[in-house]
C-alpha positions as CSV (number, residue, x, y, z in Angstrom):
1,M,9.0,32.0,36.0
2,K,9.4,31.3,32.4
3,N,5.8,32.2,31.2
4,V,2.4,33.5,32.2
5,I,1.2,30.0,33.0
6,E,3.9,29.5,35.6
7,L,3.1,33.0,37.0
8,R,-0.6,32.1,37.3
9,N,0.3,28.8,39.1
10,E,2.6,30.6,41.5
11,L,-0.2,33.1,42.3
12,I,-2.6,30.3,43.0
13,S,0.0,28.7,45.3
14,I,0.4,32.0,47.1
15,F,-3.3,32.3,47.5
16,E,-3.6,28.8,48.9
17,Q,-0.7,29.5,51.3
18,L,-2.3,32.6,52.5
19,K,-5.6,30.8,53.1
20,A,-3.7,28.1,55.1
21,K,-1.9,30.8,57.0
22,E,1.4,29.5,55.8
23,I,2.5,32.9,54.5
24,S,2.1,36.3,56.0
25,H,-0.2,38.9,54.5
26,A,2.8,41.2,54.0
27,D,4.7,38.6,52.0
28,A,1.7,37.7,49.9
29,K,1.1,41.3,49.2
30,E,4.7,41.9,48.0
31,L,4.6,38.8,45.8
32,N,1.4,39.9,44.2
33,N,2.7,43.4,43.8
34,S,5.8,41.9,42.0
35,A,3.5,39.8,39.8
36,G,1.5,42.9,38.9
37,K,4.7,44.7,37.8
38,I,5.7,41.7,35.6
39,I,2.2,41.8,34.0
40,N,2.3,45.6,33.5
41,S,5.7,45.3,31.7
42,V,4.2,42.8,29.3
43,K,1.3,45.2,28.7
44,V,3.7,48.0,27.9
45,E,5.4,45.7,25.3
46,L,2.1,44.9,23.8
47,E,1.0,48.5,23.6
48,Y,4.3,49.5,22.0
49,A,4.0,46.8,19.4
50,G,0.5,48.0,18.7
51,L,1.7,51.5,18.1
52,C,4.5,50.3,15.9
53,K,2.0,48.0,14.1
54,V,4.2,44.9,14.5
55,I,3.4,41.5,15.9
56,P,5.4,41.1,19.1
57,N,7.2,37.9,20.1
58,I,7.1,38.0,23.8
59,A,8.6,34.8,25.3
60,F,6.6,35.3,28.5
61,L,3.4,34.8,26.6
62,N,4.5,32.0,24.4
63,T,3.3,28.9,26.2
64,P,3.0,25.3,25.2
65,K,-0.3,24.6,23.5
66,V,-2.4,22.2,25.4
67,K,-5.0,20.0,23.7
68,A,-8.5,20.5,25.0
69,E,-10.0,17.3,26.4
70,K,-13.4,16.4,25.2
71,S,-15.9,16.3,28.1
72,N,-17.8,13.1,28.6
73,T,-20.7,15.1,30.0
74,E,-23.6,15.7,27.7
75,R,-25.5,19.0,27.9
76,K,-29.1,18.7,28.6
């Protein structure tokens, strides 16, 4: 996984596999646990940067910008 978007997509895939009974509960639990550890390590980096009063450059959070599409639906 190169960034947080890829991690999110992987977690969605794991959830879908679990629902379809294509992956065991134990495997899904371990994968989710690992994802949590990745996220917590990023939180530590952010907290440290905050304490040092610097703007962090965390590659994992740097994702390609996606242009928002305008909705054709009008609000009533």
